N, C-alpha and C positions, 0 to 999 in steps of 0.2 A: 239621406232624404227618410223623415218618421213617416210612418203613418199613424191616420189619427183614429183617436181611441174607440174602439167598439161603443156602437148603442147599445142605452138597454135591452132595445128590445133583438140585435144580434146576441148580443149573449144570452138571454131571453131562446132563444130560438137553440143557439149553442147547449146551453144545459137539458132541454127537451130530448136533444139528438142526443143525449149520452155523456158532453163535456163537462164535470164535475168541475174545473178548474173555471168556469163561465161564473158560476155562482159564487167562487171565492171573490173573482174581480167585481161584481155586483159588493159581495159583503167590503170592500176591499172601498169601492167608488165610495159607501153612505154609514160609515160604519161613524164617520164624525160625526155624523148629520143628525144618528138614528141617537149618540148619546149625550148629543146638547136637549134634543126634545124630549127623551127621558129624564134628564136631572133633573127640570122641574118638577116633580113626580116622585123623585127617590130624596131617601134623607141623607145619603152621605154619597159621594163618590161611586165606591163599592158597591154600593146598591144600585144603580146609573148602570155600571159596566152589568153588571149581573140581567137586570132589565135589557139593553142591547142583546147582551148575549143568547138571551130568550124570544127577543125580536126577530132576532137571525135564524134560531132553530124553529124557534112557530114556520116563519116565512117559508126556511129550506122543505118540512114538512108537510106543506098546503102548497109545496110547488109546482107538484107532478098536477094534481088537481086542479090548482086556479092560473097557472102562465097558458095554460092553453087558450083559455075562454079571455087572456088578454093579449097573447098575440094574434088573435083572431079577429079582436075589433081594430077599426078601421084606426090609422092613422098613430101616432107616436102610441109606445107601449105601454101604458103606463104602471111603471111598478114600483116609481118612488112613491107616488102617491098611493099605490095599495100596503107598501113597507108601510111607510108616515102612519096609514089607518093603523095596521095590527102594534105598531111602539104605544102610539096614543093609545088604547082601547089597553093592552101592557099597561099604562102608565096610569089611568083611571082606576083599575083593577086593583095596583095598589096601594094607591088613596082610600079607596072605597074599601078593601078589605083590614081594617087599621092602622098603615104605618102612619106613626104619626113623629114628628120633626122634634126629633133628638135639641134638646138644650145647649144649642150654636154655641152660647159661649163658655161652656164648660170644653168643649170639645179646642176649642179656637186656643185656652191655653195649656188643656193639655201636655204637662212634661216642662213647661216653665217654672224654674226654680224661683225667681222670683218677678215681679211683674216689673217690666221696664215701655218704653213709650212706641214697642214694634207692638209689644203683645195685646197695648191697650185699643192702638187702632187695630188690630185684629182682630179684638173680640166686639170694639163697635162695626167695626165691617160683618163679622159673623151674625149677631141682632139683625142687622139692618137685612141682611140676606135671608133669617130665617123668618120675619117678619114678613117681608118679599115672596116666600113660598109659602108663609101661612096662608097669606090672602089671595095668590096668585088661586088656591086647592077652595079658593070659597065662592070661586069667581060659578058662575051658571055653564053648563057644561060646554055651551057652544063658545060660548065668549072663551075660556078657557085654552079651547082645545085652537081655536082663530091666535089667543095673543101666543100659547107657546110657540107655535109654529112661522109666527113672523119676528119675536125674537130668540127667540131660543134657534130655530133653526131657521131663519135668518133667510123664508123664503116669499117670493111676490105673493100679493093675492092673488093673479089666476094660478099659481099652483097649490096656493094654502085651498083658494075655490072648489079646487080637478081633485085635490087630495080628501076632502070634507064632502065633497058631491051638493057644493052651494052656488050660488054664484057671484059672483068678480063682489061685485055690489052689496050681496049679503055679508061678505068676507070684511070689509072694509068697515059697514057700519058695527058690525060684531066686536068686533077691533078698537073701533072710535070708546062702545059701548064698553069694553072691557078698559082700557084705557082711565077713562074717566071712574069706574068702578073700583080700580085698585088707587083713586086716591084717593080715596074715601075710605076703602075699610085700613090701608096702612097708615090711616090719621085714625080713628079708632085702634087699632091695634097699638098703636104708639101709646095713647092716651092710655089706654087701659096696661100697660106693663112697667107704664114709667106712671104713677099717679100722682096729682101733685107735686110732678117734677120733681119725688124723689127719689133715688134710683135703690 
């Protein structure tokens, strides 16, 4: 007979009662989600892993101060929403502080002895991903946050609304405008990176 996994609230209460392993369980539960979220703001997977570690470290350092308020709130403990806000803020700071995307095409073929069909496909894929990341950073702040939580974290609009402190309808509206704007931005960036169709 298997027991149900402990809720976020139960783990938060256990941590506040002195069980350090409870916070480790929360880390294990959300590390993939946080990585997917901050990957949109990072130039490379290693940088995203660093941001993920920093998000959990920041959460851990603030936990004794913040979790009592979350635990005392009515209803379900909004640990995930609190953690995702920390991750988003770190991601925004990463972009604001001047971290710029490296030229992905060079990374894609780094170490390749000679061009091949696979390397060419990897190059095109890396270029497309770099363009999309750049376009996402050009979105207005709220649109970027909603888009990232929806696409990278895979959250439903209700959870996005909770994480950002906005209404569900507002979250849907921001996502709609983000997608529309991204299409336009990618079109412009594609044209400017390949003027006249010459590579």
